[in-house]
PANULUM-33715 format. One line per 10 residues: number of its first residue (from 1); their letters; for each residue x, y, z of C-alpha. Coordinates in steps of 0.02 Angstrom, whole numbers, plus 50000, padded with zeros to 5 digits. Layout:
BEGIN
NUM> a> X:Y:Z; ...
***
This chain:
BEGIN
1> mnikeakeqi> 49371:50413:49315; 49409:50394:49507; 49594:50313:49579; 49544:50142:49572; 49464:50140:49409; 49642:50229:49363; 49737:50106:49419; 49652:49954:49353; 49660:50047:49190; 49853:50068:49199
11> kqamtayfsk> 49893:49895:49272; 49793:49814:49115; 49914:49919:48999; 50055:49882:49111; 50001:49653:49077; 49994:49728:48887; 50146:49794:48877; 50256:49652:48984; 50183:49550:48861; 50286:49426:48765
21> defgnyeipi> 50289:49334:48571; 50353:49128:48589; 50516:49168:48541; 50539:49321:48725; 50495:49469:48635; 50411:49609:48685; 50236:49604:48587; 50221:49808:48559; 50413:49872:48551; 50456:49998:48654
31> ekqrpvflig> 50435:50147:48560; 50267:50087:48513; 50197:50090:48683; 50135:50266:48732; 50186:50313:48910; 50028:50336:49006; 49997:50513:49073; 49899:50525:49242; 49837:50708:49251; 49740:50723:49405
41> apgigktaim> 49732:50850:49553; 49858:50864:49669; 49834:50745:49817; 49742:50630:49750; 49847:50460:49764; 49939:50441:49578; 50116:50410:49652; 50020:50290:49786; 49926:50188:49634; 50101:50168:49556
51> eqiaqelnvg> 50174:50098:49717; 50019:49976:49737; 50046:49913:49539; 50243:49869:49532; 50188:49773:49692; 50056:49667:49607; 50123:49654:49450; 50305:49623:49539; 50418:49703:49465; 50523:49876:49501
61> lvsysmthht> 50479:50040:49522; 50589:50189:49495; 50486:50344:49549; 50570:50540:49498; 50496:50705:49489; 50518:50816:49350; 50526:50964:49405; 50716:50998:49467; 50775:50916:49337; 50900:51011:49198
71> rqsalglpfi> 50933:50956:49034; 51098:50899:49107; 51046:50796:49229; 50901:50719:49126; 51024:50687:48951; 51189:50685:49032; 51323:50767:49037; 51403:50816:48870; 51609:50770:48836; 51718:50751:48679
81> vtktyggvsf> 51776:50590:48616; 51861:50553:48453; 51809:50491:48323; 51866:50439:48141; 51741:50422:47974; 51847:50415:47807; 51997:50400:47888; 51973:50578:47960; 51981:50582:48137; 51839:50721:48218
91> evseytmsei> 51791:50774:48382; 51650:50739:48444; 51509:50788:48589; 51457:50617:48676; 51342:50626:48850; 51356:50518:49011; 51197:50410:49038; 51063:50497:49095; 51034:50518:49296; 50853:50460:49286
101> istvyevmea> 50921:50323:49160; 51071:50251:49297; 50935:50252:49437; 50849:50104:49314; 51004:50003:49314; 51049:50037:49469; 50895:49958:49531; 50923:49806:49414; 51083:49770:49479; 51042:49772:49665
111> sgvkegilfl> 50867:49707:49653; 50892:49579:49510; 50726:49632:49429; 50744:49646:49258; 50567:49728:49226; 50487:49892:49317; 50406:50055:49292; 50496:50214:49265; 50365:50342:49350; 50401:50516:49314
121> deincvsetl> 50288:50624:49409; 50273:50807:49338; 50310:50768:49179; 50219:50918:49120; 50304:51055:49229; 50472:51015:49144; 50602:51164:49131; 50611:51266:48932; 50780:51185:48928; 50712:50995:48931
131> apsmlqflqy> 50531:51031:48840; 50625:51017:48658; 50681:50818:48717; 50549:50747:48814; 50457:50738:48629; 50599:50616:48574; 50579:50532:48774; 50389:50508:48747; 50411:50401:48572; 50585:50309:48603
141> kifgrhqvpa> 50607:50312:48753; 50771:50378:48740; 50867:50535:48870; 51004:50570:48771; 51090:50417:48682; 51010:50307:48832; 50863:50213:48786; 50761:50149:48946; 50808:49964:48959; 50690:49839:48870
151> gwivvtagnp> 50566:49785:48988; 50536:49955:49099; 50365:50048:49054; 50328:50194:49059; 50218:50304:49141; 50209:50489:49173; 50077:50622:49268; 50036:50774:49304; 49911:50906:49369; 49781:51002:49279
161> peynksvref> 49843:51179:49244; 49712:51252:49371; 49817:51172:49505; 49990:51221:49445; 50054:51382:49365; 50237:51280:49312; 50127:51176:49198; 50160:51177:49010; 50029:51134:48908; 50056:50988:48788
171> divtmdrlkk> 50026:51031:48616; 49945:50893:48492; 50097:50814:48426; 50154:50753:48582; 49998:50714:48647; 49982:50599:48525; 50094:50487:48606; 50017:50481:48752; 49882:50349:48842; 49800:50492:48956
181> itvepdfdvw> 49705:50444:49087; 49602:50589:49208; 49588:50558:49355; 49447:50630:49482; 49433:50640:49691; 49304:50502:49733; 49288:50472:49946; 49225:50310:49939; 49347:50234:49841; 49476:50324:49916
191> keyayksgih> 49393:50253:50095; 49473:50076:50058; 49645:50105:50034; 49647:50228:50192; 49563:50054:50287; 49699:49979:50234; 49827:50116:50264; 49757:50125:50418; 49706:50320:50423; 49664:50390:50591
201> pailtyleik> 49467:50352:50612; 49416:50508:50671; 49458:50571:50504; 49355:50414:50432; 49233:50464:50522; 49232:50665:50500; 49238:50631:50292; 49083:50514:50330; 48990:50649:50388; 49069:50782:50279
211> kdhfykveta> 49106:50704:50103; 49106:50876:50027; 49266:50901:50142; 49386:50761:50074; 49431:50869:49920; 49439:51068:49884; 49500:51183:49791; 49437:51364:49795; 49526:51542:49753; 49488:51672:49924
221> idgkrfvtar> 49548:51843:49937; 49727:51782:50027; 49760:51654:49893; 49724:51471:49879; 49660:51352:49998; 49638:51169:49964; 49619:51005:50089; 49680:50877:49961; 49686:50654:49993; 49861:50682:50042
231> gwedlsqmvv> 49816:50812:50165; 49695:50691:50267; 49845:50555:50263; 49978:50635:50306; 49894:50729:50441; 49826:50565:50509; 50009:50473:50539; 50038:50646:50631; 49887:50628:50754; 49937:50440:50790
241> lyekhlmpvd> 50108:50492:50841; 50036:50662:50923; 49914:50528:51029; 50062:50406:51064; 50181:50559:51133; 50012:50630:51240; 50039:50798:51111; 49874:50899:51071; 49808:50871:50932; 49712:51052:50883
251> erltgqylqc> 49689:51188:50758; 49858:51238:50755; 49918:51061:50691; 49763:51025:50576; 49784:51178:50501; 49967:51128:50444; 49903:50997:50348; 49733:51045:50284; 49739:51224:50180; 49556:51287:50214
261> peiardfaay> 49544:51362:50376; 49386:51332:50398; 49412:51145:50370; 49547:51138:50466; 49454:51233:50626; 49312:51117:50594; 49394:50945:50611; 49510:51005:50750; 49341:51048:50859; 49267:50860:50775
271> ydlfhkyqsd> 49424:50763:50863; 49416:50845:51020; 49235:50782:51008; 49290:50610:50941; 49414:50610:51087; 49281:50641:51210; 49176:50485:51151; 49355:50369:51165; 49358:50418:51332; 49154:50407:51364
281> yqiaeilegr> 49089:50254:51293; 49169:50090:51343; 49229:50035:51206; 49302:49858:51272; 49140:49827:51364; 49029:49856:51210; 49120:49724:51109; 49143:49615:51251; 48928:49597:51281; 48951:49715:51432
291> asaeikdrar> 48898:49859:51381; 48797:49951:51529; 48610:50005:51515; 48653:50178:51508; 48798:50173:51381; 48665:50091:51278; 48540:50221:51332; 48654:50342:51281; 48683:50296:51118; 48529:50247:51075
301> karfderlal> 48491:50421:51100; 48639:50496:51025; 48646:50616:50885; 48694:50516:50694; 48881:50609:50698; 48899:50520:50873; 48833:50378:50834; 48957:50369:50676; 49101:50398:50790; 49038:50263:50904
311> lgllidsvtq> 49044:50168:50768; 49220:50212:50698; 49285:50192:50877; 49217:50002:50868; 49255:49958:50680; 49436:50018:50736; 49472:49934:50884; 49421:49745:50800; 49515:49795:50663; 49690:49823:50768
321> dikglletqe> 49638:49666:50839; 49612:49601:50656; 49764:49676:50604; 49891:49594:50729; 49797:49419:50724; 49818:49425:50514; 50020:49491:50536; 50034:49330:50629; 49962:49209:50547; 50044:49301:50382
331> sltglldilk> 50218:49255:50457; 50167:49080:50547; 50126:49016:50374; 50294:49115:50307; 50378:49007:50458; 50279:48836:50380; 50327:48858:50197; 50508:48879:50264; 50509:48743:50399; 50429:48617:50227
341> rvkmqlgrsg> 50607:48674:50134; 50699:48637:50284; 50617:48456:50287; 50626:48444:50117; 50812:48487:50118; 50849:48364:50265; 50767:48228:50176; 50892:48232:49996; 51030:48241:50119; 50996:48042:50203
351> agpgpdtdll> 50957:48138:50383; 50849:48010:50500; 50724:48053:50591; 50839:48095:50751; 50939:48221:50791; 50987:48331:50663; 51178:48377:50709; 51234:48555:50622; 51155:48528:50453; 50995:48580:50533
361> pslllkertl> 51068:48759:50625; 51144:48776:50433; 51004:48772:50324; 50901:48896:50444; 51050:49024:50433; 51027:48990:50247; 50827:49026:50262; 50891:49177:50373; 51029:49232:50241; 50887:49209:50101
371> lsqrleagrt> 50749:49325:50200; 50879:49470:50261; 50936:49483:50039; 50763:49477:49993; 50709:49620:50107; 50863:49730:50051; 50792:49708:49884; 50623:49748:49947; 50699:49925:50023; 50812:49932:49863
381> shplssgqlr> 50687:49934:49698; 50534:49970:49818; 50429:49824:49732; 50382:49804:49914; 50226:49900:50044; 50281:49941:50197; 50172:49802:50239; 50235:49673:50144; 50411:49739:50222; 50345:49730:50390
391> slnrlralln> 50283:49561:50367; 50443:49493:50323; 50544:49553:50463; 50396:49496:50567; 50461:49313:50481; 50650:49349:50489; 50613:49388:50693; 50518:49211:50711; 50656:49141:50624; 50788:49204:50746
401> qqeallsqaa> 50674:49114:50886; 50680:48955:50821; 50884:48971:50784; 50916:49025:50974; 50763:48862:51028; 50879:48748:50925; 51038:48847:51008; 50953:48817:51182; 50919:48617:51150; 51041:48498:51212
411> vpdfsllked> 51029:48410:51047; 50962:48498:50873; 50786:48422:50807; 50674:48497:50662; 50555:48395:50790; 50584:48570:50920; 50549:48667:50767; 50359:48585:50701; 50304:48589:50911; 50333:48792:50921
421> lrqraganqk> 50240:48826:50746; 50098:48723:50816; 50098:48807:50979; 50122:48974:50897; 49956:48926:50768; 49862:48845:50898; 49873:49013:50992; 49813:49139:50854; 49675:48994:50806; 49622:49041:51016
431> eaalissrle> 49630:49251:50960; 49536:49209:50799; 49403:49124:50904; 49397:49297:51039; 49387:49412:50899; 49244:49342:50806; 49180:49340:50986; 49190:49529:51007; 49106:49545:50815; 48981:49461:50855
441> qlflfceevf> 48953:49547:51001; 49002:49724:50880; 48838:49664:50780; 48712:49612:50934; 48756:49797:50985; 48701:49880:50857; 48530:49775:50847; 48482:49818:51001; 48538:50009:51013; 48523:50044:50839
451> rggqemlilv> 48345:49958:50788; 48279:50015:50616; 48419:50137:50589; 48554:50167:50438; 48696:50136:50557; 48679:49956:50541; 48700:49975:50357; 48860:50111:50368; 48933:49967:50488; 48936:49826:50361
461> tnltvnetta> 48973:49930:50212; 49124:49982:50318; 49152:49801:50364; 49144:49759:50171; 49263:49903:50101; 49408:49897:50252; 49539:49749:50195; 49570:49686:50362; 49405:49659:50412; 49343:49572:50255
471> sfigqygcpk> 49482:49449:50256; 49456:49422:50427; 49284:49374:50379; 49316:49300:50220; 49418:49166:50336; 49324:49163:50499; 49142:49207:50441; 49047:49291:50535; 48842:49224:50549; 48769:49397:50593
481> yfehnkellf> 48869:49506:50453; 48797:49376:50335; 48650:49375:50398; 48642:49579:50350; 48743:49570:50192; 48689:49397:50109; 48730:49432:49919; 48926:49439:50003; 48999:49317:49853; 49213:49335:49924
491> yernqeilsk> 49149:49225:50060; 49158:49071:49983; 49307:49115:49856; 49404:49145:50025; 49336:48972:50106; 49397:48883:49941; 49551:48972:49979; 49548:48896:50162; 49524:48741:50119; 49678:48726:50007
501> letlel> 49756:48788:50151; 49711:48685:50257; 49783:48526:50176; 49961:48572:50181; 50037:48494:50319; 50235:48488:50371
***
């Protein structure tokens, strides 16, 4: 199955394992919970989906690679204690708590989460000294004398033997205690993740043309040659930073991440072309409906790969605009929730409609403190994605600005905060209207230039799998999009959610 299907299977298993009966006991006791064994080629996204699952289920996550663990670090160190049996004292061996188990407890203490996922990567590469203990761990979730805390589910992962010489084949007894899920690389599924993660448009359009270069492992005279999803993602991050610092993106860079010389060389050449298209085509003018006849004619006569690159540039430009809008919108929604709580507490305190002396600033300070604590918990136990952490940071910055606004006022009054929020929301709505216009112009350009070609299908498909653009279209609509894709169902669902949000008022 592909990584998206594997994620859903694991998420369903986690939901079942977290289920409790009417007495608050887990319906499947810990010793009967088969650890998931996620097996697939390296760099396919196994670790990434575990982070996503933890975020979506709102539970903690502790990740460990088993390759560097010895018996002592996994099981704990021995020490001597004196025990009495039948009136006779004996010196016996005990063990300190496993580093792995203690980390779980540390995360629970720091974040307050009581349930989570213990993710052990490279489980089939454990050392010889540790291998005999793995059967006991997989069965009873015990390292040494210490058990994984109740509510923490074990998920393991590993690579097939052909990818790693250190792999130890599990015997039937061990495999019979695992819930095995095999994952295969799939570019179309990865593309959804790539849009969400902000993968560079040059990589997306290149792989759209050459999907067989997405994941490749082969044996050559000089050793293994390979390209993985992880390699493309890491390269993307570096390309973005190299562009920011005006440093050259060439074969020397691509070859550091794409361990297949032919593909590294081919992508470097494509990137040069892509960069040239970026400067040649007037992207802003196209999206504002002011594309020149010369640009339209060039796009009309261009080869398919150039057209695809142009589409990638246009979609990326719109996506970046929408991403900024939605991030601001999310922060404003968070601020709205905070101000509602503050207003409610002001009402409970008996404060009237007039000035709110010392109480209002103290309530805002309390909200900012709670927000900071949530941010710290998110960094400690990893239940929040990098995007969620950025969102909370933006919300904290907004709250700081509102506190500053209040401190500069002659008299602190809640209406100042309400009006500030209203102005920000109004500016965001104006920006949404501008983006809607740009999106409409994108469709008009493609209709005129690529009439009858498959570019329109590619455009609609990419806007659909791109979570950012799909979310915007779901909220604000786009007549041209629905004209070319009438069977989309998420629009009605999102409109229902939006109508509920609009009923919320301060």
